[in-house]
VOGU-3710 file (C-alpha; in Angstrom, 3 decimals, decimal comma):
1> xxxxxxxxxx> 0,000/0,000/0,000  1,952/2,950/-1,344  -0,037/5,487/0,649  1,736/4,144/3,768  5,250/3,867/2,354  7,834/6,345/3,613  10,109/6,040/0,568  7,150/6,560/-1,742  6,139/9,647/0,235  9,639/11,024/-0,174
11> xxxxxxxxxx> 9,435/10,306/-3,909  6,044/12,039/-4,051  7,353/15,118/-2,251  10,385/15,205/-4,537  8,065/15,109/-7,557  5,989/18,000/-6,183  9,042/20,089/-5,355  10,496/19,459/-8,810  7,234/20,413/-10,515  6,874/23,635/-8,538
21> xxxxxxxxxx> 10,525/24,722/-8,330  11,975/23,249/-11,501  14,775/21,298/-9,855  14,881/18,023/-7,961  15,822/18,391/-4,277  18,766/16,498/-2,845  17,785/13,883/-0,227  19,108/16,000/2,635  17,078/18,974/1,373  13,762/17,131/1,111
31> xxxxxxxxxx> 12,281/18,184/4,452  13,225/21,833/3,963  11,946/21,786/0,382  8,651/20,211/1,467  8,095/22,908/4,064  8,941/25,630/1,569  6,480/24,240/-0,988  3,550/23,751/1,380  4,121/27,192/2,894  3,171/28,646/-0,494
41> xxxxxxxxxx> -0,100/26,692/-0,435  -1,232/27,923/2,989  -2,043/31,218/4,648  0,572/30,548/7,341  4,047/29,125/6,723  5,289/25,817/8,037  7,940/25,944/10,759  11,482/25,468/9,415  11,968/22,283/11,445  9,993/20,012/13,753
51> xxxxxxxxxx> 6,283/20,008/14,524  4,834/23,204/15,961  1,955/22,830/18,428  -0,508/25,711/18,769  -3,782/26,326/20,563  -6,907/28,433/20,116  -5,196/31,785/20,650  -2,341/30,997/18,264  -2,260/32,068/14,592  -3,612/28,760/13,323
61> xxxxxxxxxx> -6,267/28,572/16,007  -7,504/32,053/15,168  -7,483/31,374/11,436  -9,388/28,091/11,712  -11,918/29,539/14,151  -12,579/32,585/11,989  -12,852/30,580/8,781  -14,809/27,680/10,334  -12,490/25,430/8,338  -13,202/22,334/10,414
71> xxxxxxxxxx> -16,799/23,102/11,285  -17,332/20,079/13,525  -14,169/20,740/15,549  -14,797/24,430/16,190  -18,391/23,980/17,328  -18,817/24,905/20,980  -15,303/26,272/21,387  -14,051/27,097/24,863  -10,792/28,538/26,133  -8,218/25,992/27,245
81> xxxxxxxxxx> -6,469/26,473/30,570  -2,686/26,711/30,488  -2,158/23,495/32,436  -4,340/21,612/29,931  -2,352/23,002/27,010  0,855/21,813/28,652  -0,639/18,375/29,233  -1,707/18,098/25,598  1,762/19,175/24,490  3,312/16,497/26,701
91> xxxxxxxxxx> 0,935/13,838/25,410  1,618/14,778/21,789  5,353/14,435/22,338  4,772/11,064/23,998  2,433/10,031/21,169  5,089/10,635/18,523  7,591/8,616/20,559  4,989/5,864/21,046  4,362/5,716/17,297  8,088/5,480/16,600
101> xxxxxxxxxx> 8,348/2,592/19,076  5,486/0,680/17,447  6,569/1,385/13,863  9,649/3,393/12,991  8,279/3,902/9,481  4,935/5,297/10,624  6,732/7,515/13,115  8,950/8,849/10,347  5,894/9,416/8,139  4,249/11,516/10,860
111> xxxxxxxxxx> 7,436/13,499/11,411  7,790/14,145/7,680  4,298/15,188/6,618  2,882/16,745/9,826  4,409/20,172/10,414  1,744/21,866/12,552  -0,802/20,719/15,141  -3,494/22,969/16,569  -5,506/21,785/19,582  -8,913/23,100/20,639
121> xxxxxxxxxx> -11,289/22,597/23,532  -14,617/22,125/21,784  -17,888/20,228/21,915  -16,934/17,571/19,354  -13,846/15,453/19,899  -11,578/14,122/17,198  -9,066/15,270/14,604  -9,079/16,566/11,050  -6,945/17,668/8,117  -7,649/19,155/4,694
131> xxxxxxxxxx> -6,245/18,945/1,179  -5,733/22,722/0,983  -3,803/22,831/4,285  -0,900/20,388/3,779  1,060/19,644/6,919  -1,646/20,813/9,340  -3,541/18,622/11,806  -6,401/20,049/13,874  -7,420/18,237/17,034  -10,007/18,447/19,812
141> xxxxxxxxxx> -8,777/15,847/22,316  -11,281/13,869/24,314  -11,335/14,251/28,080  -10,175/10,673/28,599  -7,654/10,493/25,752  -4,482/8,599/26,510  -1,166/8,770/24,673  -2,280/6,036/22,273  -5,370/8,060/21,308  -3,148/10,976/20,324
151> xxxxxxxxxx> -0,860/8,566/18,464  -3,739/7,020/16,514  -5,045/10,475/15,602  -1,638/11,619/14,377  -1,153/8,517/12,240  -4,664/8,756/10,827  -4,208/12,390/9,832  -0,693/11,763/8,507  -2,149/9,161/6,146  -4,865/11,597/5,054
161> xxxxxxxxxx> -2,230/14,270/4,388  -0,113/11,745/2,525  -3,010/10,768/0,258  -3,658/14,458/-0,444  -0,006/14,853/-1,471  -0,250/11,806/-3,731  -3,356/13,268/-5,361  -1,447/16,484/-6,048  1,496/14,622/-7,566  -0,202/11,810/-9,500
171> xxxxxxxxxx> -3,976/12,430/-9,410  -6,151/9,705/-7,927  -9,486/10,423/-9,580  -10,629/10,985/-13,148  -12,833/13,891/-12,047  -12,339/16,785/-9,608  -13,359/15,681/-6,110  -16,171/18,241/-6,026  -17,842/16,195/-8,773  -17,665/12,973/-6,742
181> xxxxxxxxxx> -20,216/13,891/-4,072  -23,348/12,721/-5,901  -25,204/9,617/-4,817  -23,966/7,720/-7,871  -20,370/8,142/-6,659  -20,907/7,211/-3,020  -19,359/4,220/-1,277  -19,850/2,916/2,256  -17,356/4,201/4,825  -14,758/1,847/6,239
191> xxxxxxxxxx> -14,903/3,423/9,703  -18,591/4,327/10,013  -20,352/1,138/8,998  -23,385/1,711/6,814  -22,656/5,397/6,147  -22,313/6,317/2,477  -19,513/8,753/1,655  -18,357/10,544/-1,513  -15,829/8,458/-3,433  -12,720/10,326/-2,299
201> xxxxxxxxxx> -13,815/10,348/1,341  -14,642/6,650/1,212  -11,159/5,883/-0,092  -9,638/8,013/2,659  -11,697/6,127/5,254  -10,273/2,849/4,002  -6,688/4,067/3,747  -6,428/4,916/7,453  -7,632/1,521/8,684  -4,588/-0,729/8,007
211> xxxxxxxxxx> -2,051/1,366/9,968  -4,452/1,695/12,904  -4,941/-2,076/12,893  -1,163/-2,560/12,893  -0,614/-0,146/15,760  -3,331/-1,675/17,882  -2,092/-5,203/17,253  1,418/-4,182/18,302  -0,068/-2,793/21,507  -1,480/-6,266/22,152
221> xxxxxxxxxx> -5,097/-5,509/21,279  -7,214/-6,717/18,370  -10,698/-5,332/19,038  -10,292/-2,603/16,407  -8,991/-5,169/13,935  -12,029/-7,335/14,568  -14,504/-4,430/14,453  -13,327/-3,024/11,133  -12,822/-6,167/9,068  -16,320/-6,303/7,589
231> xxxxxxxxxx> -16,709/-2,553/7,045  -13,327/-2,247/5,333  -14,165/-5,162/3,057  -17,515/-3,593/2,190  -15,786/-0,285/1,499  -13,291/-1,912/-0,859  -16,165/-3,758/-2,578  -17,634/-0,357/-3,406  -14,299/1,123/-4,448  -13,635/-1,807/-6,776
241> xxxxxxxxxx> -17,100/-1,376/-8,306  -16,166/2,228/-9,139  -12,580/1,516/-10,172  -13,101/3,263/-13,507  -13,472/6,574/-11,668  -9,863/6,301/-10,504  -6,782/7,102/-12,564  -4,231/4,299/-13,159  -2,386/5,431/-10,031  -5,596/5,609/-8,016
251> xxxxxxxxxx> -6,608/2,162/-9,253  -3,282/0,805/-8,032  -3,895/2,197/-4,538  -7,420/0,760/-4,424  -6,169/-2,650/-5,553  -3,404/-2,615/-2,950  -5,944/-1,815/-0,237  -8,176/-4,586/-1,559  -5,276/-7,041/-1,389  -5,028/-6,375/2,336
261> xxxxxxxxxx> -8,706/-7,213/2,869  -8,159/-10,603/1,209  -6,049/-11,733/4,163  -5,877/-8,994/6,828  -2,232/-9,966/7,106  -0,617/-7,292/9,261  2,793/-8,270/7,900  1,556/-6,777/4,620  0,885/-3,497/6,422  4,390/-3,526/7,884
271> xxxxxxxxxx> 5,818/-4,243/4,433  3,740/-1,419/2,994  5,287/1,046/5,425  8,918/0,200/4,733  9,135/-2,373/1,935  10,783/-1,773/-1,430  7,776/-3,245/-3,280  5,704/-0,161/-2,465  8,427/2,474/-2,688  8,130/3,705/-6,269
281> xxxxxx> 5,688/4,531/-9,044  6,643/4,860/-12,695  4,317/7,420/-14,249  5,707/6,749/-17,715  4,356/3,196/-17,529  0,861/4,276/-16,468
//
């Protein structure tokens, strides 16, 4: 599954940088080049290094609140006390370390594509990202969230951001995503069983499931694996039925996701993250 592969992500970023700047970045310049490129796509620049954490009163918090960018996460906003902000910051740091311990590749993926995190206190709990805000993760942590909840949210949003980057570089769909919202394009969600989603959102829902299954299994739990088997399979059934609405690259990603649902072999997920088989894509052969 190329949408999980660190080397493929680096190749994707290199392709984007080359397209926008006219020259291919050297490997040791990739992170800096990525941040420079995405800064031109956003209203606020990415930090030069690391992952910057902000809160409601910060520049990102103010921008997202004013623009209602993540409507469900900014509903019922409340100020966050300083001690809570510090606790969230500590848990986010621990979550990144926890992810690196479970899967070095997934940890590296988070560290590469996620440049900014903004945390809110709001009515609805969860996390979000958007195609027009590369690098940014917005989060409203639940009152009982533990380190692993933050870790799962970061990985989930890193995969979303990674798929957005791949869509920029290779195109996943034969039509603009705004034209994929009609009932005829909808597919059942992999994470909300029975809920029909636009084609692009349905694919995103499926893409985040394998890494979350891997992380939970490596924590010694399988309830999420068991809960999502049927819904992920149903989602990929729908995606395969609409395969013609994907580009050759998009079809490859759907077929790789489908391969996982044939066995639910978590070794395949681990291979997807770091294996050579998923590292490259030859556009000239498409």
